[in-house]
N, C-alpha and C positions, 0 to 999 in steps of 0.2 A: 506494499498500501503504499509505503513511503516513498519507493521507486519510483512508482506512479507518479507520483505526486511533484520530484524531485523532475521529471524527464517533462511533465507537462509546465514548469514552472518556469524550465531553462527556455524551451521550445517558442514558451510565450514570448517570451522576455528577448530571446534571440530572433519572432519574427516581429515586434515591435521597434524594436532599436532600426532592424534594415529598413521597414518600412516609411520610419521617422526619417533616414536618413534621404531618399525621396522626394521628400519634400510632403506639405501640409497639402493636402487636399482634402475635401469635400468628397463623400462618395458619389456626388453628381457630377461633380466636375472632373471623375479621372476619364483621362484619355483611355481607348479599347485598348492599346497595350500595357495600362496600366490596370486596367479593370481585368485582364486576362491574368496577369499575371499575382492579381491578387486572389483569385480564383484558384489558377496552380498552387502557388502557398500554399491557402488553407489547405487544398488536398492534400499535396504532402507530407502536412504535419500532423493531420488526423491520426494516418497509419503508426506513427511511431509513440503517440500519444495511446491507440490503440492496444499495442500488440506489442508484449516488452520482450519478446525474442527478438527484433530488431533493432539493430543498434541503432541508439543516438543519432551514430554519424550517418546513416542512410538518409537522416530525414536533415541535416543541419547543411551536410556539402550538395541537394539539391536547391536548395534555399538560399545557401549563399552563392550557387552557380548562379540561381536566374535573379539575383538581386545586383549580380555583378554586373551581366547583361544587360538588366534594365538602364543602369548607374553608366554602360561605353553605349547604349542608345540612346539614351539623353544628350549626352554631350557630343554625337555626332548630329541629333537633329537639330542641336544651335548653330552646326555650323554647316550642314548641308538643307537647302529649301529644298531640294528633290525626296530627299529621305522627309523629311517633317509632312510632306502631303502625302507619301505613301505609307507613313503610319500612323498619322495623327489627323489623315483628313483637312480638308477644305474647309470654313465656311461659305453659307449658301444663303443666299438674300432669297427671298423666298413673299416677302412684298417688298416692292417699288411704287413710288408716287399710287399708295394709296389703291395697288393693285396687288390682287394675290397670282402668282406664276403657278400655274400648275403645276408643271414641266418640273421646277425645281424641288418643288412637292413631293410629286411621283419618287422623283430621282433620289431621295431622301427619306422614302414611304412615311412621310408625314402627315396625318390625316387631316381633315377638315376640322373633326371635336379637336383634335389634340393641337390645332392651332390656336381654336376658340378658346380653349383651356387656359394655355399660356398669357391668354389674351388677356384674360379676366383675371388672372391671376396677374399681371403686373399694371391693371388697375382700366384696359384699355378698352372699349368697345365699339368704335368709331372705326373701321378699319380704313376709311377715305381718310382718315384725320390723320394716318400714318406713313411717313415719308418712306423709314424704310424697317424691315424686322429683318433679321440677319441670326437661321439656325446656328449657331456654335458648333465646332467641332467637341464640345461636352454633352450635348443632345440640349444645352438650354439655350431661351431665342431672346434677343438682345432687339430689344425696340426702342426705333426713332423717331419722333411724330416732327410734325411742320414746327418748323420754328415758334408761327402764332400759335401753336397750343402747347405751348412747351410754358414751363411756370414761370412768373416772373421774378427774377431776381433786383435784390437790395442796389445792388451796384447799376442794373438800369434805370431802378426810380431813383440815383444818385446817393442814396441812403449811406450813410455811414456805419460799419456795426464792427462789436468788439469783437475780438478774436479771441475764445476761450483758451487755445490750445488742448494740448492730449490730459486728459484727469487721470490719475494716479491717487490708488488706494492708501488711506493713511490706516485706517483702522477697517479691520476685514474681520464682521463675525465677533467684534471683543478684544479682538487680537489689534496690536502695535505693531504696524511693520516700517522697520525701526530700518531697514534700509532707502526703502521708497520715503521717508520722510526724511531723513538725508539727503537722496540726490535731489528736494525742492530745498535744498538750505535752510531745513528747517529743525529745530532741537525738541527734547521731550519738553520744557520748556513753556514753550509756546504752545506745542498741541494741547498741555493743560490749562494754559490761559483762555484758546478757544474754544475749550469745554464749556468752562468756567461758565464766560462770559454768555452760552447757550443754557444756561441751567442742570448741565450735566458735571456729576461728581467726577465718573468715573467711564473710563476707556470701555469698560466690560457694559455700561448702560447704550452705548454704541452698535445696529448691524454693520453702519456702512457708512464712511464717514471717505469723500475723495478731495483734491487740492490740485486746480488745474493752475495753468502756464500764466495765466490772468491773476491768477488769487484766487478764485469764488472757489467756495466750499461750497459743498454737498454734503447731507449728512441725513440720518435715519436712523431714528433710532431699536434699539429692540422693541416687536409688536406696538410698533406706533407705526403713522402714516408718515410719509417723507417728506422734510420739508426743502427748499431753495434760497440761498442766502445769500 
C-alpha cells in the first residue's frame, strides 16, 4: 500500500512539474498538439500507477521523452512559420463586415449553433454589427465589432482617469504577507495604523486587504460586506 502511494505521488509530481515547464495554459486554450500530449501522458502515467509489477521508470522515461519532444517542437514553431501553421493551424475569419462566411465555417466544422452560442457568451446578438469574428487556433472566437459599436473610452471623452495600478495582497485570510508589504515599501507599523484608522484591532479580523500602486486600499472584514476606501 505504501509503495502504491509513493509511486503515485512521484508520478503525479513529475507530471505536474513537466506540464508546468511547458507554460501556463487553460484546458480550452491548448493547441491540438498540447491536448494530444496531455492525453497521452495521462494514459502512460495510469499504467504504472495501477500495475505495481511495471518499473516506475517505464512510466517516467516515456513521459520525459514526450515532454522533451514537446519542448523541442515549441522552439521550432517559434522559428518556423510553416511548422507552426502545420502543428497549430491558422486563425479563420468566419464573419467579415457583418456577413457570415459559410465556407470558412464548413472548413472548420463550426456550426451555426456554435457560432450563435459564442456570440451570446461575448454579449453580441446582432451579427450585422460585427466587423470581424475570428476563430482562433485554440477554438475560441474573437469578436471585433464596428468602431461605432465599441464602448466609449474616457480618452475619447477627454476625461482624466486615475491609474490604480496592480493591487497586491497585504492580508490574506487574517495572515499578513510580509514580503508583499515590504515590496510596497511599507512595514508592520504602517499596516497597524491603517487597520486602527478603520476600527480594526488585529489582522485576524481581516479576510482580504490589498494595496495598489496609487496607494488605494481595499479591505474586507471576516464575515462582513466588502468596503473600498
